[in-house]
C-alpha positions in Angstrom: 0.0 0.0 0.0 1.3 3.3 -1.0 1.0 6.4 1.1 -2.0 8.0 -0.7 -4.0 4.6 -0.7 -3.4 4.7 3.1 -5.3 8.1 3.4 -7.7 7.1 1.0 -8.7 4.1 3.3 -8.8 6.4 6.3 -11.3 8.7 4.3 -13.6 5.9 3.4 -13.6 5.0 7.2 -14.8 8.5 7.8 -17.6 8.1 5.1 -18.7 4.8 6.6 -19.1 6.4 9.7 -21.1 9.3 8.5 -18.1 11.7 9.7 -16.8 12.8 6.4 -16.7 16.6 5.8 -16.1 18.6 2.8 -16.3 22.6 1.7 -19.6 23.7 0.3 -20.0 26.4 -2.5 -22.1 29.7 -2.2 -22.3 29.6 1.6 -22.6 33.3 3.0 -23.4 34.9 6.4 -26.4 36.4 4.8 -29.7 35.5 6.9 -31.0 34.0 3.3 -29.1 32.7 0.4 -29.4 30.7 -2.6 -27.9 27.0 -2.7 -28.5 24.7 -5.5 -31.4 26.9 -6.8 -33.2 26.8 -3.6 -33.6 29.8 -1.1 -32.4 28.6 2.3 -32.7 30.2 6.0 -29.3 30.3 7.2 -29.3 28.5 10.7 -25.7 27.4 10.6 -24.0 31.0 10.9 -22.4 32.5 14.0 -23.3 35.9 12.8 -25.6 36.3 15.8 -26.5 40.1 15.5 -26.6 39.8 11.6 -23.8 42.4 11.3 -21.8 40.5 8.8 -24.3 40.6 6.2 -25.4 44.4 6.4 -24.1 46.0 3.3 -25.0 49.5 4.8 -22.3 49.0 7.4 -19.8 48.1 5.1 -20.7 51.1 3.0 -20.6 53.6 6.1 -17.2 51.9 7.2 -15.6 52.5 3.7 -17.3 56.0 3.4 -15.5 57.2 6.4 -12.1 55.6 6.1 -9.7 57.2 3.5 -8.0 55.1 0.9 -4.7 56.1 2.5 -5.9 54.5 5.6 -7.0 51.2 3.8 -3.8 49.2 4.4 -4.3 45.7 3.2 -1.3 44.1 4.9 0.7 44.9 7.9 3.6 43.1 6.2 5.2 41.9 9.5 4.4 41.4 13.2 3.4 44.2 15.4 6.9 43.9 17.1 8.7 44.9 13.8 6.9 47.3 11.6 3.3 46.2 12.1 1.9 48.2 14.9 -0.5 50.5 13.0 -2.5 53.3 14.9 -5.6 51.1 14.1 -4.3 48.4 16.7 -3.7 50.9 19.4 -7.1 52.6 18.9 -9.0 49.5 18.9 -7.1 48.4 22.2 -7.8 51.6 23.5 -11.5 51.7 22.8 -12.0 48.3 24.2 -10.0 49.1 27.2 -12.4 51.9 27.9 -15.4 49.8 27.6 -14.0 46.8 29.7 -12.2 48.8 32.3 -8.9 46.8 31.9 -6.2 46.6 29.3 -6.6 44.8 26.1 -4.2 42.9 23.8 -5.4 41.7 20.3 -4.5 38.4 18.5 -4.8 37.3 14.9 -7.5 34.8 15.5 -9.3 33.1 18.4 -7.4 29.9 17.6 -4.0 31.8 17.7 -5.0 33.3 21.1 -6.0 29.8 22.7 -3.0 28.0 21.6 -0.7 30.8 22.6 -1.7 32.1 26.0 -1.5 29.3 28.2 1.8 27.7 26.7 3.3 31.3 27.4 1.9 31.4 31.2 1.8 28.1 32.3 5.1 26.1 33.3 5.8 23.0 35.2 4.6 24.7 38.4 1.4 25.2 37.1 -1.8 23.0 37.3 -4.4 23.4 34.8 -8.0 22.5 35.6 -10.4 22.6 32.3 -14.0 21.9 31.8 -14.5 18.7 29.9 -16.1 20.4 27.0 -13.9 23.4 26.2 -13.2 24.1 22.6 -10.2 22.4 20.7 -8.2 25.3 20.6 -8.0 25.4 24.4 -7.5 21.7 24.5 -4.4 22.2 21.9 -3.1 25.3 24.0 -3.1 23.1 27.2 -1.2 20.2 25.5 1.3 22.7 24.2 2.1 23.8 27.7 4.3 22.5 30.2 1.5 22.4 32.7 0.0 19.4 34.3 -3.8 19.3 33.5 -7.0 17.5 34.5 -10.5 17.9 33.4 -13.6 18.3 35.5 -17.0 17.2 34.8 -18.9 19.7 32.3 -20.2 22.6 34.4 -19.9 20.6 37.5 -18.6 23.2 39.9 -18.8 20.7 42.9 -16.2 18.6 41.2 -14.3 21.4 40.3 -14.0 22.5 44.0 -12.9 19.1 45.0 -10.0 19.3 42.5 -9.2 22.7 43.8 -8.9 21.4 47.3 -6.7 18.6 46.1 -4.4 20.6 44.1 -4.2 23.7 46.3 -2.7 21.9 49.0 0.1 20.5 46.7 3.5 22.5 47.5 5.0 22.1 44.2 2.1 23.9 42.5 2.5 27.6 42.6 -0.8 28.6 40.5 -4.0 26.8 39.3 -5.5 28.1 35.9 -9.1 27.1 35.7 -10.2 27.0 31.9 -13.7 27.3 30.7 -16.1 29.0 28.2 -18.8 31.3 29.2 -21.3 29.9 26.7 -20.2 26.4 25.2 -20.3 26.1 21.5 -21.9 23.0 21.2 -24.4 22.4 23.7 -25.3 26.3 24.2 -25.3 26.1 27.9 -23.3 28.4 30.2 -20.9 28.5 33.2 -22.3 30.1 36.4 -19.7 32.8 36.4 -20.8 34.2 39.6 -20.3 30.8 41.5 -17.1 30.4 39.6 -15.6 33.6 40.7 -16.9 33.0 44.3 -14.9 29.6 44.1 -11.8 31.4 42.9 -11.7 33.9 45.8 -11.6 30.9 48.3 -8.3 29.7 46.7 -5.5 32.3 46.4 -3.4 30.1 43.9 -6.4 30.0 41.6 -6.5 32.2 38.3 -9.6 32.1 35.7 -9.4 31.8 32.1 -12.9 32.3 30.5 -13.5 32.3 26.6 -16.5 34.6 25.8 -16.4 33.6 22.0 -20.1 33.0 21.7 -21.1 35.6 24.3 -19.7 38.8 23.3 -22.0 40.8 21.3 -25.1 38.9 22.6 -24.9 39.3 26.3 -24.4 42.3 28.7 -25.9 45.8 28.3 -23.2 46.8 25.9 -22.4 43.5 24.6 -19.4 42.9 26.4 -20.3 39.2 27.1 -21.5 37.2 30.3 -18.7 38.9 32.5 -20.5 42.2 31.8 -23.8 40.5 32.4 -22.8 39.1 35.6 -20.7 41.9 36.7 -17.4 40.0 36.9 -15.1 41.4 34.4 -12.7 42.4 36.9 -12.6 38.9 38.8 -11.6 37.0 35.7 -7.7 37.1 35.2 -7.8 36.1 31.3 -11.1 37.2 29.5 -10.7 36.1 25.9 -13.1 36.5 23.2 -13.3 36.6 19.4 -14.4 39.2 16.7 -15.5 36.4 14.0 -18.8 35.6 15.3 -21.2 38.2 16.5 -18.9 40.9 15.9 -18.7 40.3 12.0 -14.9 40.3 11.7 -11.7 38.4 12.4 -9.2 38.1 15.4 -9.3 37.5 19.1 -8.7 39.6 22.3 -7.6 39.2 25.6 -8.8 41.5 28.8 -6.3 41.3 31.7 -3.9 43.1 33.9 -1.2 45.3 32.5 1.7 43.0 33.6 0.0 40.0 31.8 -0.3 41.9 28.7 3.4 43.0 28.9 4.5 39.6 29.5 2.6 38.1 26.8 4.0 40.5 24.1 7.6 39.1 25.3 6.7 35.4 25.5 3.7 34.5 23.4 5.1 32.7 20.3 2.0 33.0 18.0 1.9 36.7 18.6 5.6 37.3 18.3 6.3 35.2 15.2 3.0 35.9 13.3 2.4 38.7 10.7 -0.1 41.1 12.2 -3.8 41.2 10.9 -4.4 43.7 7.9 -4.8 47.4 9.4 -8.1 47.3 7.4 -9.5 44.6 9.2 -8.5 45.9 12.8 -10.2 49.5 11.5 -13.4 47.5 10.7 -13.3 45.5 14.0 -13.1 48.8 15.8 -16.1 50.0 13.8 -18.2 47.2 14.5 -17.2 47.0 18.2 -18.3 50.7 18.7 -21.5 50.2 16.7 -22.8 47.0 18.5 -22.5 48.5 22.0 -25.7 50.2 21.1 -27.7 47.1 19.9 -29.7 46.4 23.1 -32.9 45.8 21.4 -31.4 43.3 19.0 -30.0 41.3 22.0 -33.3 41.4 23.8 -34.9 40.2 20.5 -32.3 37.5 20.1 -32.9 36.2 23.6 -36.5 36.1 23.3 -36.1 34.0 20.2 -33.6 31.6 22.0 -35.9 30.9 24.8 -38.7 30.1 22.6 -36.6 27.9 20.6 -35.1 26.0 23.5 -38.7 25.1 24.9 -39.8 24.3 21.2 -37.2 21.6 21.2 -37.8 20.2 24.4 -41.5 20.2 23.4 -40.4 17.6 20.5 -38.8 15.3 22.9 -35.1 15.9 22.2 -32.6 16.9 24.9 -31.7 20.5 24.8 -29.3 22.0 27.4 -29.2 25.4 25.9 -29.5 28.6 27.6 -28.5 30.8 24.7 -28.7 31.4 20.9 -26.9 28.1 20.2 -29.7 25.5 20.0 -28.5 21.9 19.8 -30.9 19.2 18.9 -29.3 16.0 20.5 -30.3 12.8 18.4 -27.2 10.7 19.3 -26.9 8.4 16.1 -24.7 10.0 13.5 -26.4 8.5 10.4 -29.8 9.7 11.8 -28.3 13.2 12.5 -26.8 13.5 9.1 -30.4 12.3 7.5 -32.3 14.6 9.6 -30.1 17.8 8.6 -30.7 16.9 4.8 -34.6 16.7 5.5 -34.4 20.1 6.9 -32.3 21.3 4.1 -34.7 19.9 1.6 -37.3 22.3 3.2 -35.0 25.3 2.9 -33.6 25.5 6.5 -29.6 25.4 6.5 -29.0 23.2 9.4 -25.8 21.3 9.7 -25.1 18.1 11.7 -22.3 18.2 14.2 -20.5 14.7 14.8 -17.7 13.2 16.6 -14.9 14.0 17.2 -16.6 17.6 17.4 -18.8 16.2 20.1 -18.6 12.9 22.3 -19.7 9.5 20.7 -23.5 9.2 20.6 -24.2 12.6 21.0 -24.4 13.6 17.5 -26.6 16.7 16.9 -28.1 19.3 14.7 -26.6 22.7 15.8 -29.1 25.5 15.1 -27.6 29.0 15.5 -30.0 31.7 15.6 -29.5 35.3 14.7 -31.3 38.5 14.9 -32.5 38.4 11.3 -34.8 35.2 11.8 -38.6 36.1 12.0 -40.6 33.9 14.8 -42.5 32.4 12.0 -39.6 31.2 10.3 -38.1 29.3 13.2 -41.8 28.0 14.1 -42.1 26.5 10.6 -38.5 24.9 11.1 -39.6 23.1 14.1 -42.8 22.0 12.6 -40.9 20.3 9.9 -38.4 18.8 12.3 -41.6 17.3 14.1 -42.7 15.6 10.8 -39.4 14.0 10.4 -39.5 10.1 10.7 -36.0 8.5 10.9 
């Protein structure tokens, strides 16, 4: 067997298991789009506020941005010649909003694979929620820290582990890693209780990823940490611009000494060409704009609460408390078939399968956004009710 035959066989196994993936054409962030001649309602995008598809926002941004400031490449890292004024302006505006200093990154993945390896040494113990995102798992594995996982959202289990490791004199710090809103289940961490638990243990630092919360939670869209008034209590508050904020990149809200330390030690930051300044300027424009979208956030919350209950009424497990609505079916082949059934009726819903989620927990992942009308999502659940595996 040659090398290519080996990989071909592995692909055949994925196809047999219903786990084969491929790129699809003509997919956009718009609320509705055409696919294979059919109008589809987009229920797979993370554009939760509908900002990425708003042409008028793009027109307003370019109208206010002179051609001389539309740099399409930084051409180097920020530490060389890539620290354009747009970066400092965005960090300043975000720092004003969060009340703490901010550091920018090229992507959420860059952020999560870089921060923990830079901060966590052999005297660090990482304790991570069982369902944290793959990027955080990769960051943990790249670090020199010891790590264990606690049962998903089980703060009692976390408390037991903290007691165990806090008494270990060889451990200087413990970093608890979690998400505020989880990307696959749509449920959330009790940040108030988590912060209270942290305050009982001087060695503990908190790392909270707000990727699916920024823009949709809090009065100004700053995330669950703003909603529950704990921004100042989380040591590493991270988030992304590539979802509700309609751009690309990641950010960290932290103490000034942590920001300075990462600039001097974080490999993906030091050795990557910085984002194009035009992207950073767009992010700044969107970040300022989204802070005033309270009505859109309230509308999305109401749509989410209706959808969570509708899924439960159909007899499916739905742990969500957010705009991410999983319909947990279990069997991979049935999940793929049900997604195809919904797509036949014009609802662009995608199946999520292992290894993205644990075995026997394949699900439809419905992502709600502000542009969806109530009658559209009601129709979607009516169609799902008719599906017979």
